[in-house]
C-alpha positions as CSV (number, residue, x, y, z in Angstrom):
1,X,-74.7,39.4,-44.0
2,X,-75.5,35.7,-44.4
3,X,-73.5,32.9,-42.8
4,X,-72.2,31.9,-46.2
5,X,-70.8,35.4,-46.9
6,X,-69.1,35.5,-43.5
7,X,-67.4,32.2,-44.1
8,X,-66.2,33.5,-47.5
9,X,-64.7,36.7,-46.0
10,X,-63.1,34.7,-43.2
11,X,-61.5,32.3,-45.7
12,X,-60.1,35.2,-47.8
13,X,-58.6,36.9,-44.7
14,X,-57.0,33.7,-43.6
15,X,-55.3,33.3,-47.0
16,X,-54.0,36.9,-46.9
17,X,-52.6,36.4,-43.3
18,X,-51.0,33.1,-44.2
19,X,-49.4,34.6,-47.3
20,X,-48.0,37.5,-45.3
21,X,-46.5,35.1,-42.7
22,X,-44.9,33.0,-45.4
23,X,-43.3,36.1,-47.1
24,X,-41.9,37.2,-43.8
25,X,-40.4,33.8,-43.1
26,X,-38.9,33.7,-46.6
27,X,-37.4,37.1,-46.2
28,X,-35.8,36.2,-42.9
29,X,-34.4,33.0,-44.4
30,X,-32.8,35.0,-47.2
31,X,-31.3,37.5,-44.8
32,X,-29.8,34.7,-42.7
33,X,-28.4,32.9,-45.7
34,X,-26.7,36.2,-46.9
35,X,-25.2,36.7,-43.5
36,X,-23.9,33.2,-43.2
37,X,-22.6,32.7,-46.7
38,X,-21.1,36.1,-47.4
39,X,-17.8,35.6,-45.5
40,X,-17.6,32.0,-46.9
41,X,-17.9,33.3,-50.5
42,X,-15.3,36.0,-49.8
43,X,-13.0,33.4,-48.4
44,X,-13.4,31.1,-51.4
45,X,-12.8,34.0,-53.8
46,X,-9.6,34.9,-51.9
47,X,-8.4,31.3,-52.3
48,X,-9.2,31.2,-55.9
49,X,-7.5,34.5,-56.7
50,X,-4.5,34.8,-54.4
51,X,-2.4,38.0,-54.4
52,X,1.0,37.2,-56.1
53,X,3.8,38.5,-53.9
54,X,6.8,40.2,-55.5
55,X,9.9,38.0,-55.3
56,X,13.0,40.0,-54.8
57,X,16.7,38.9,-54.6
58,X,19.7,41.1,-53.9
59,X,23.2,40.2,-54.8
60,X,26.0,40.0,-53.8
61,X,24.8,38.3,-50.6
62,X,27.5,40.1,-48.5
63,X,28.2,43.4,-50.1
64,X,31.0,45.8,-49.2
65,X,31.3,49.5,-49.7
66,X,32.0,50.1,-53.4
67,X,30.0,47.1,-54.6
68,X,27.1,47.3,-57.0
69,X,23.8,45.9,-55.6
70,X,21.9,43.9,-58.2
71,X,18.2,43.7,-57.4
72,X,16.3,41.0,-59.3
73,X,12.5,41.3,-59.2
74,X,10.1,38.5,-60.3
75,X,6.6,39.5,-61.0
76,X,3.5,37.6,-62.1
77,X,2.6,37.2,-65.8
78,X,-0.2,39.7,-65.9
79,X,1.7,42.4,-67.7
80,X,1.7,44.8,-64.7
81,X,3.6,48.0,-64.2
82,X,7.4,48.2,-64.0
83,X,8.5,47.8,-60.4
84,X,9.8,50.9,-58.5
85,X,13.0,50.5,-56.6
86,X,14.5,52.9,-54.0
87,X,17.5,52.9,-51.6
88,X,18.0,55.5,-49.0
89,X,15.2,57.7,-50.4
90,X,16.7,57.7,-53.9
91,X,14.8,56.0,-56.8
92,X,16.5,53.7,-59.3
93,X,15.1,52.5,-62.6
94,X,14.3,48.8,-63.1
95,X,14.7,47.2,-66.6
96,X,13.1,44.1,-68.0
97,X,15.5,41.1,-68.3
98,X,13.0,38.4,-69.6
99,X,10.8,35.8,-68.0
100,X,8.7,38.4,-66.1
101,X,11.8,39.6,-64.3
102,X,13.3,43.1,-63.8
103,X,16.7,44.3,-62.6
104,X,17.8,47.5,-60.9
105,X,21.4,48.3,-60.2
106,X,22.2,50.3,-57.0
107,X,25.7,51.8,-56.3
108,X,27.5,52.0,-53.0
109,X,30.6,54.1,-52.4
110,X,33.5,54.5,-49.9
111,X,32.0,57.8,-48.7
112,X,29.0,56.1,-47.3
113,X,28.7,54.6,-43.8
114,X,28.6,50.8,-43.5
115,X,25.6,49.1,-42.0
116,X,22.0,48.4,-42.7
117,X,20.2,49.6,-45.9
118,X,16.5,49.2,-46.7
119,X,15.8,48.3,-50.3
120,X,12.2,49.0,-51.1
121,X,10.5,47.5,-54.2
122,X,6.9,48.3,-55.1
123,X,4.7,47.2,-57.9
124,X,1.1,46.1,-58.7
125,X,0.0,47.5,-55.3
126,X,2.5,45.5,-53.4
127,X,5.6,46.6,-51.4
128,X,8.6,44.6,-50.4
129,X,11.3,45.9,-48.0
130,X,14.6,44.1,-47.7
131,X,17.3,44.8,-45.1
132,X,20.7,44.7,-46.6
133,X,23.9,44.8,-44.6
134,X,26.7,46.6,-46.4
135,X,30.0,45.8,-44.7
136,X,32.9,48.2,-44.1
137,X,36.1,47.9,-46.2
138,X,39.6,48.9,-45.4
139,X,40.6,51.4,-48.1
140,X,44.3,52.3,-48.1
141,X,45.5,55.9,-47.9
142,X,48.1,57.9,-49.9
143,X,49.8,61.2,-49.4
144,X,50.0,63.4,-52.5
145,X,52.0,66.7,-52.5
146,X,51.0,69.1,-55.2
147,X,52.3,72.6,-56.1
148,X,50.0,75.5,-55.5
149,X,47.0,75.5,-57.8
150,X,47.7,72.0,-59.3
151,X,44.6,70.5,-57.6
152,X,42.2,73.0,-59.1
153,X,43.1,73.1,-62.7
154,X,39.9,71.5,-64.0
155,X,37.6,73.7,-66.1
156,X,33.8,74.1,-65.7
157,X,33.3,73.0,-69.3
158,X,35.3,69.8,-68.7
159,X,33.4,68.8,-65.5
160,X,30.0,69.7,-67.1
161,X,30.6,67.4,-70.1
162,X,31.9,64.6,-67.9
163,X,29.0,64.9,-65.4
164,X,26.5,64.9,-68.3
165,X,28.1,61.7,-69.6
166,X,27.9,60.0,-66.2
167,X,24.2,60.8,-65.9
168,X,23.2,58.9,-69.0
169,X,20.6,56.2,-68.6
170,X,20.1,54.4,-71.9
171,X,17.3,51.7,-71.8
172,X,19.3,49.2,-73.8
173,X,21.8,46.9,-72.1
174,X,25.0,46.7,-74.2
175,X,27.4,44.8,-71.9
176,X,27.3,41.0,-71.7
177,X,28.9,39.0,-68.9
178,X,32.2,39.9,-67.3
179,X,33.9,43.1,-68.2
180,X,37.4,43.0,-69.8
181,X,40.7,44.4,-68.5
182,X,41.2,47.6,-70.6
183,X,45.0,47.4,-70.6
184,X,47.6,44.8,-69.9
185,X,49.7,47.0,-67.6
186,X,50.3,46.4,-63.9
187,X,47.7,47.8,-61.5
188,X,49.3,50.5,-59.5
189,X,46.4,52.2,-57.7
190,X,43.2,50.3,-56.8
191,X,39.7,51.6,-56.4
192,X,38.7,53.5,-53.3
193,X,42.1,54.7,-52.1
194,X,41.7,57.7,-49.8
195,X,44.2,60.6,-50.0
196,X,45.9,63.3,-48.1
197,X,46.7,66.3,-50.3
198,X,49.5,68.4,-48.9
199,X,49.0,66.9,-45.5
200,X,45.2,67.5,-45.4
201,X,42.8,64.6,-45.5
202,X,40.4,64.9,-48.5
203,X,37.2,63.7,-46.8
204,X,35.2,63.9,-50.0
205,X,37.7,62.1,-52.2
206,X,38.3,58.5,-53.1
207,X,40.1,57.1,-56.1
208,X,37.3,56.6,-58.5
209,X,38.7,53.7,-60.6
210,X,41.7,51.5,-61.2
211,X,45.1,52.7,-62.6
212,X,47.1,50.6,-65.0
213,X,50.8,51.5,-65.5
214,X,51.2,50.0,-69.0
215,X,53.8,51.0,-71.6
216,X,53.3,54.4,-73.2
217,X,51.3,53.9,-76.4
218,X,50.1,50.4,-75.5
219,X,46.5,49.7,-76.6
220,X,43.5,50.6,-74.5
221,X,40.4,48.5,-75.2
222,X,36.7,48.8,-74.4
223,X,35.9,46.9,-71.2
224,X,32.4,46.1,-72.7
225,X,30.3,46.9,-75.7
226,X,28.6,50.3,-75.8
227,X,28.2,53.7,-77.4
228,X,31.0,56.2,-77.3
229,X,29.2,59.2,-75.7
230,X,32.2,61.3,-74.6
231,X,35.4,62.2,-76.4
232,X,37.4,65.0,-74.8
233,X,40.9,66.2,-75.5
234,X,43.5,68.0,-73.5
235,X,43.6,70.6,-76.2
236,X,39.9,71.3,-75.6
237,X,40.4,72.2,-71.9
238,X,40.3,68.7,-70.4
239,X,43.1,69.5,-68.0
240,X,42.2,66.8,-65.4
241,X,41.0,63.9,-67.5
242,X,43.4,64.6,-70.4
243,X,42.5,62.8,-73.6
244,X,39.4,60.8,-72.5
245,X,36.8,58.4,-73.9
246,X,33.5,57.6,-72.2
247,X,31.5,54.5,-73.2
248,X,27.8,54.2,-72.3
249,X,27.2,50.5,-71.6
250,X,23.5,51.1,-71.1
251,X,21.0,51.2,-68.2
252,X,23.1,53.6,-66.2
253,X,26.4,51.8,-66.5
254,X,29.4,53.7,-68.0
255,X,33.2,53.5,-68.4
256,X,35.6,56.4,-68.5
257,X,39.1,55.9,-69.8
258,X,41.5,58.8,-69.1
259,X,45.0,60.2,-69.8
260,X,45.2,58.6,-73.3
261,X,47.9,59.5,-75.7
262,X,45.7,58.7,-78.7
263,X,42.0,58.4,-79.4
264,X,40.8,56.1,-82.2
265,X,37.0,56.6,-81.9
266,X,34.5,59.4,-82.1
267,X,31.3,60.3,-80.3
268,X,28.4,58.2,-81.6
269,X,30.5,55.1,-82.5
270,X,29.4,51.8,-81.3
271,X,32.3,49.7,-80.0
272,X,32.5,46.0,-79.2
273,X,34.1,44.5,-76.1
274,X,37.8,44.4,-76.6
275,X,37.9,46.9,-79.4
276,X,40.8,49.3,-79.3
277,X,39.6,52.8,-78.6
278,X,43.0,54.5,-78.1
279,X,46.4,54.3,-76.5
280,X,47.8,54.7,-73.0
281,X,49.4,58.0,-72.3
282,X,50.0,60.7,-69.6
283,X,47.8,63.6,-70.6
284,X,45.9,65.7,-68.1
285,X,46.6,65.5,-64.4
286,X,49.1,62.6,-64.7
287,X,52.5,62.1,-63.2
288,X,53.5,59.3,-65.6
289,X,52.2,57.0,-68.3
290,X,49.1,55.1,-67.1
291,X,45.5,54.4,-67.8
292,X,42.7,55.4,-65.4
293,X,39.6,53.3,-65.8
294,X,36.5,54.4,-63.9
295,X,33.2,52.5,-63.8
296,X,30.0,54.4,-63.0
297,X,26.6,53.2,-62.1
298,X,23.9,55.9,-62.1
299,X,26.6,58.6,-61.8
300,X,28.4,57.0,-58.8
301,X,31.9,55.5,-59.1
302,X,31.8,51.8,-58.1
303,X,34.6,49.1,-57.9
304,X,35.1,47.7,-61.4
305,X,36.9,44.6,-60.1
306,X,33.7,42.6,-59.2
307,X,32.3,43.5,-62.7
308,X,35.5,42.1,-64.2
309,X,35.9,39.0,-62.1
310,X,32.4,37.9,-61.4
311,X,30.3,40.0,-63.7
312,X,27.0,41.8,-62.8
313,X,24.0,40.7,-64.8
């Protein structure tokens, strides 16, 4: 091989080696750049697209046994899923109330123990847990003496129809603002009274409503707007409730009006707040003319007084 040919081969080999060295350096630089900038890019993306936390508010701020807890949930405007709400391992529906907000109503009763509750709200992959302290309440007691069999006169058909009514959860909200007093009579028995029957404490009993001792035949009005979803009569076997009207106020809230002397509505009617639905009487398990008004939230009897004085939205 000539000297000229040797120089040509040497030059070609040098170019190949130099090119290989350059490619190795470039590859190493790209790897280092990816390692260094990867976390920075991820950090920037997390700043640009922050996770929106659910905003949850529970009222009243200092609830007592018998109060209704109103849980207001604010979500972002991305049209996500309806939040899920639970209390003491029981789920409650949340309903939209406008401006990307939802509300769930949670009942408490005199049969529960006071103390801490954990309200859990989940939605869009997020979970919020709120500790709520429910205070004890001094419920008065009464002693009732009944003749044999008097306390067990209710029929299965009566209780089945009433239970089905209390379990209604209509998506629409019919009530608006504070509830009305259903009768002008004096309040004789408040919500939550505990009782002794024939000297024995009824541990599973509490007075599930408010009694009004108005004049016999005085008008009874709807505490709020709603659909009449229960009409029962003493002649149909309603031996405990007597002549009774149940009004579905929507979203798991319902009123039951008992012991009526007259019923002026029928099932399926839509009534306005303050509309006369019947007259005060003494039918069913009643010892004298009075109206019993019970307010139920998701099947549990709650104190109607806060709904009437402050309102629950």
